[in-house]
Biopython code that builds the backbone (N, CA, C, O; Angstrom):
import numpy as np
from Bio.PDB.StructureBuilder import StructureBuilder

atoms = [
    (1, "UNK", "N", (93.246, 94.031, 106.327)),
    (1, "UNK", "CA", (92.754, 95.130, 107.176)),
    (1, "UNK", "C", (92.300, 96.309, 106.318)),
    (1, "UNK", "O", (92.933, 96.630, 105.312)),
    (2, "UNK", "N", (91.232, 96.936, 106.708)),
    (2, "UNK", "CA", (90.726, 98.082, 105.946)),
    (2, "UNK", "C", (91.740, 99.223, 105.951)),
    (2, "UNK", "O", (91.840, 99.991, 104.994)),
    (3, "UNK", "N", (92.490, 99.314, 107.051)),
    (3, "UNK", "CA", (93.478, 100.394, 107.160)),
    (3, "UNK", "C", (94.499, 100.299, 106.041)),
    (3, "UNK", "O", (94.855, 101.303, 105.424)),
    (4, "UNK", "N", (94.967, 99.085, 105.784)),
    (4, "UNK", "CA", (95.978, 98.896, 104.739)),
    (4, "UNK", "C", (95.414, 99.279, 103.370)),
    (4, "UNK", "O", (96.092, 99.918, 102.566)),
    (5, "UNK", "N", (94.172, 98.881, 103.118)),
    (5, "UNK", "CA", (93.536, 99.206, 101.835)),
    (5, "UNK", "C", (93.387, 100.715, 101.698)),
    (5, "UNK", "O", (93.634, 101.280, 100.632)),
    (6, "UNK", "N", (92.980, 101.362, 102.789)),
    (6, "UNK", "CA", (92.794, 102.816, 102.759)),
    (6, "UNK", "C", (94.113, 103.526, 102.487)),
    (6, "UNK", "O", (94.159, 104.507, 101.744)),
    (7, "UNK", "N", (95.179, 103.029, 103.090)),
    (7, "UNK", "CA", (96.493, 103.654, 102.913)),
    (7, "UNK", "C", (96.928, 103.562, 101.457)),
    (7, "UNK", "O", (97.512, 104.500, 100.914)),
    (8, "UNK", "N", (96.640, 102.425, 100.828)),
    (8, "UNK", "CA", (97.041, 102.242, 99.431)),
    (8, "UNK", "C", (96.154, 103.059, 98.501)),
    (8, "UNK", "O", (96.597, 103.501, 97.441)),
    (9, "UNK", "N", (94.892, 103.258, 98.902)),
    (9, "UNK", "CA", (93.948, 104.002, 98.067)),
    (9, "UNK", "C", (93.990, 105.496, 98.380)),
    (9, "UNK", "O", (93.428, 106.310, 97.647)),
    (10, "UNK", "N", (94.660, 105.846, 99.475)),
    (10, "UNK", "CA", (94.719, 107.256, 99.881)),
    (10, "UNK", "C", (95.245, 108.127, 98.736)),
    (10, "UNK", "O", (96.357, 107.912, 98.256)),
    (11, "UNK", "N", (94.448, 109.111, 98.298)),
    (11, "UNK", "CA", (94.833, 110.009, 97.208)),
    (11, "UNK", "C", (95.902, 111.003, 97.658)),
    (11, "UNK", "O", (96.713, 111.468, 96.857)),
    (12, "UNK", "N", (95.889, 111.317, 98.943)),
    (12, "UNK", "CA", (96.859, 112.285, 99.466)),
    (12, "UNK", "C", (98.008, 111.553, 100.150)),
    (12, "UNK", "O", (97.806, 110.895, 101.171)),
    (13, "UNK", "N", (99.187, 111.661, 99.604)),
    (13, "UNK", "CA", (100.354, 110.968, 100.173)),
    (13, "UNK", "C", (100.634, 111.463, 101.591)),
    (13, "UNK", "O", (101.261, 110.764, 102.387)),
    (14, "UNK", "N", (100.165, 112.678, 101.901)),
    (14, "UNK", "CA", (100.399, 113.238, 103.238)),
    (14, "UNK", "C", (99.582, 112.502, 104.292)),
    (14, "UNK", "O", (99.938, 112.507, 105.470)),
    (15, "UNK", "N", (98.491, 111.870, 103.873)),
    (15, "UNK", "CA", (97.628, 111.166, 104.826)),
    (15, "UNK", "C", (98.225, 109.823, 105.224)),
    (15, "UNK", "O", (97.984, 109.330, 106.325)),
    (16, "UNK", "N", (98.999, 109.242, 104.329)),
    (16, "UNK", "CA", (99.575, 107.917, 104.600)),
    (16, "UNK", "C", (100.449, 107.907, 105.863)),
    (16, "UNK", "O", (100.197, 107.099, 106.757)),
    (17, "UNK", "N", (101.450, 108.761, 105.968)),
    (17, "UNK", "CA", (102.337, 108.774, 107.143)),
    (17, "UNK", "C", (101.575, 109.110, 108.420)),
    (17, "UNK", "O", (101.908, 108.607, 109.493)),
    (18, "UNK", "N", (100.563, 109.948, 108.310)),
    (18, "UNK", "CA", (99.775, 110.352, 109.492)),
    (18, "UNK", "C", (98.988, 109.162, 110.030)),
    (18, "UNK", "O", (98.959, 108.930, 111.239)),
    (19, "UNK", "N", (98.350, 108.407, 109.136)),
    (19, "UNK", "CA", (97.548, 107.257, 109.563)),
    (19, "UNK", "C", (98.452, 106.109, 109.986)),
    (19, "UNK", "O", (98.110, 105.336, 110.882)),
    (20, "UNK", "N", (99.604, 106.001, 109.340)),
    (20, "UNK", "CA", (100.514, 104.892, 109.639)),
    (20, "UNK", "C", (101.196, 105.099, 110.993)),
    (20, "UNK", "O", (101.631, 104.143, 111.635)),
    (21, "UNK", "N", (101.282, 106.356, 111.412)),
    (21, "UNK", "CA", (101.940, 106.646, 112.695)),
    (21, "UNK", "C", (101.315, 105.834, 113.809)),
    (21, "UNK", "O", (101.734, 105.941, 114.962)),
]
sb = StructureBuilder()
sb.init_structure("model")
sb.init_model(0)
sb.init_chain("A")
sb.init_seg("    ")
for serial, (resi, resn, name, xyz) in enumerate(atoms, 1):
    if name == "N":
        sb.init_residue(resn, " ", resi, " ")
    sb.init_atom(name, np.array(xyz, "f"), 0.0, 1.0, " ", f" {name:<3s}", serial, name[0])
structure = sb.get_structure()
């Protein structure tokens, strides 16, 4: 899934929990 790739490539750790919610 593109979402998973984006989460791993996300430069801002703050974006990960927000998108994962």
